[in-house]
BAFIFI-174085 format. One line per 3 residues: number of its first residue (from 1); their letters; for each residue z negated, x, y of C-alpha. Coordinates in steps of 0.5 Angstrom, whole numbers, always signed. Example, Ala and Ser with C-alpha at 12.3 -4.5 7.8 and 13.67 -1.06 7.14 Angstrom:
2
1) as) -16:+25:-9 | -14:+27:-2
//
This chain:
208
1) mtm) +0:+0:+0 | +2:+3:+7 | +0:+0:+14
4) pal) +0:+4:+21 | -7:+6:+24 | -11:+2:+28
7) apr) -12:+4:+36 | -19:+4:+39 | -21:-3:+41
10) mnd) -25:-3:+47 | -31:+1:+43 | -37:+4:+47
13) prl) -34:+11:+47 | -42:+14:+46 | -41:+11:+39
16) vfd) -37:+15:+34 | -35:+13:+27 | -33:+18:+22
19) ead) -28:+14:+18 | -28:+20:+12 | -36:+19:+11
22) hry) -37:+12:+14 | -42:+15:+19 | -44:+12:+26
25) mld) -47:+17:+31 | -49:+15:+38 | -50:+20:+43
28) grd) -51:+25:+37 | -56:+21:+33 | -54:+19:+26
31) lis) -54:+11:+25 | -55:+8:+18 | -49:+3:+17
34) vtq) -49:-4:+16 | -46:-3:+9 | -50:+3:+7
37) alt) -57:-1:+9 | -54:-7:+4 | -52:-2:-1
40) aag) -59:+2:-1 | -63:-5:-2 | -58:-7:-8
43) mvd) -55:-13:-4 | -48:-11:-5 | -45:-14:-12
46) trh) -41:-9:-14 | -38:-13:-21 | -32:-15:-17
49) wne) -31:-9:-13 | -26:-3:-14 | -22:+2:-10
52) qar) -16:-3:-10 | -20:-8:-8 | -23:-4:-2
55) vrg) -16:-1:+0 | -13:-8:+0 | -19:-11:+4
58) qyv) -18:-5:+9 | -11:-7:+10 | -12:-15:+11
61) hqc) -17:-13:+16 | -11:-9:+20 | -6:-14:+19
64) ial) -11:-19:+22 | -12:-14:+28 | -5:-12:+29
67) ete) -3:-20:+29 | -8:-21:+34 | -6:-16:+39
70) gdl) +1:-18:+38 | +3:-11:+35 | +4:-13:+28
73) det) +11:-10:+24 | +12:-15:+19 | +16:-10:+15
76) tvd) +10:-6:+14 | +6:-12:+10 | +5:-10:+3
79) plv) +7:-15:-2 | +0:-14:-5 | -3:-16:+2
82) rpy) +2:-21:+4 | -2:-27:+0 | -9:-26:+3
85) fda) -6:-25:+10 | -2:-31:+9 | -8:-35:+8
88) frt) -11:-32:+15 | -5:-35:+18 | -6:-42:+15
91) fqr) -13:-42:+17 | -11:-40:+24 | -6:-45:+24
94) dtr) -10:-51:+21 | -16:-49:+26 | -13:-47:+32
97) vtl) -18:-41:+33 | -17:-36:+38 | -20:-29:+37
100) eiv) -23:-26:+43 | -26:-20:+40 | -23:-16:+33
103) err) -25:-10:+30 | -31:-8:+34 | -36:-2:+33
106) vcd) -43:-5:+35 | -50:-2:+34 | -57:-3:+35
109) pll) -60:+3:+38 | -67:+0:+37 | -67:-1:+30
112) gya) -62:+5:+29 | -56:+2:+25 | -48:+1:+27
115) gtl) -42:-3:+24 | -36:-6:+25 | -35:-13:+26
118) dai) -29:-17:+24 | -28:-22:+29 | -31:-27:+34
121) grw) -27:-33:+35 | -27:-39:+40 | -25:-46:+37
124) pdk) -21:-51:+41 | -28:-55:+43 | -30:-48:+46
127) klt) -35:-46:+41 | -36:-39:+39 | -36:-36:+32
130) lfd) -37:-29:+29 | -33:-29:+23 | -33:-24:+17
133) wks) -26:-23:+13 | -27:-23:+5 | -21:-22:+1
136) gff) -22:-24:-6 | -29:-25:-8 | -34:-28:-3
139) ppm) -41:-24:-4 | -48:-26:-3 | -49:-21:+2
142) agp) -45:-24:+8 | -50:-28:+11 | -55:-22:+12
145) qta) -49:-18:+14 | -46:-22:+19 | -53:-23:+22
148) ayl) -53:-16:+23 | -47:-16:+27 | -49:-22:+31
151) rca) -55:-18:+34 | -51:-13:+37 | -45:-18:+39
154) ref) -49:-22:+44 | -48:-17:+49 | -41:-19:+50
157) ytt) -43:-26:+52 | -47:-25:+58 | -47:-33:+59
160) ger) -52:-34:+53 | -47:-38:+49 | -49:-40:+42
163) igr) -45:-36:+37 | -44:-39:+30 | -43:-34:+24
166) agl) -38:-36:+18 | -35:-32:+13 | -27:-33:+11
169) qlr) -25:-32:+4 | -18:-30:+4 | -15:-32:-3
172) gdg) -9:-29:-7 | -6:-35:-8 | -5:-36:+0
175) tyr) -11:-41:+1 | -18:-40:+4 | -25:-42:+4
178) lme) -29:-42:+10 | -37:-42:+9 | -41:-43:+15
181) ftn) -48:-39:+15 | -54:-43:+19 | -60:-40:+17
184) ivq) -60:-34:+22 | -68:-33:+21 | -67:-32:+14
187) deh) -61:-28:+14 | -64:-23:+20 | -70:-22:+16
190) dfv) -66:-20:+10 | -62:-15:+13 | -68:-12:+17
193) aal) -71:-11:+10 | -65:-8:+7 | -65:-3:+13
196) rva) -72:-1:+12 | -71:+1:+5 | -65:+5:+7
199) qfr) -69:+8:+13 | -74:+10:+7 | -69:+13:+3
202) rrh) -66:+17:+8 | -73:+20:+10 | -75:+22:+3
205) dla) -68:+24:+1 | -67:+19:-4 | -60:+17:-7
208) a) -58:+10:-5
//
């Protein structure tokens, strides 16, 4: 599968991401990623995960980001990616959601973590939702994952607008399933607990 590289998207220049090591640094400070925290706490279900699924998911995300920016070259969309991307297009056509923020690096300096949220979109009724795209299997850790991103994303909307959370499962048959997450208190507590475990492991040099 081949796709062009993505350009930076209004990311905080102080927050540096090393893609090879999946490492975030803020002003030289090494932060734990959202995925690392969830993995360290055993909250990532790896039974449905393999390298091909990881790469496919990465390219689906790239297609969505490039499409949103009007920069997608249709000839670069791999046939293995196409059904998942078509599912996204069907979702957008059905719902008329407008994506306002896509593939944005975010961080919480106080808690010491960082990550890249998939998107924040606005529905026709003007309500906002933070979305997480999932191609294939829909994992249970998506609730805590989106709660982690939401803690950081509120700064983008200074008017105090409420931002909902949802996971969008993009399927290989071109269909989709939208799942809303409504228990922000539970999901945020679960993520913070996972982060504490990851930080403990890092302090004591324990393997994840």
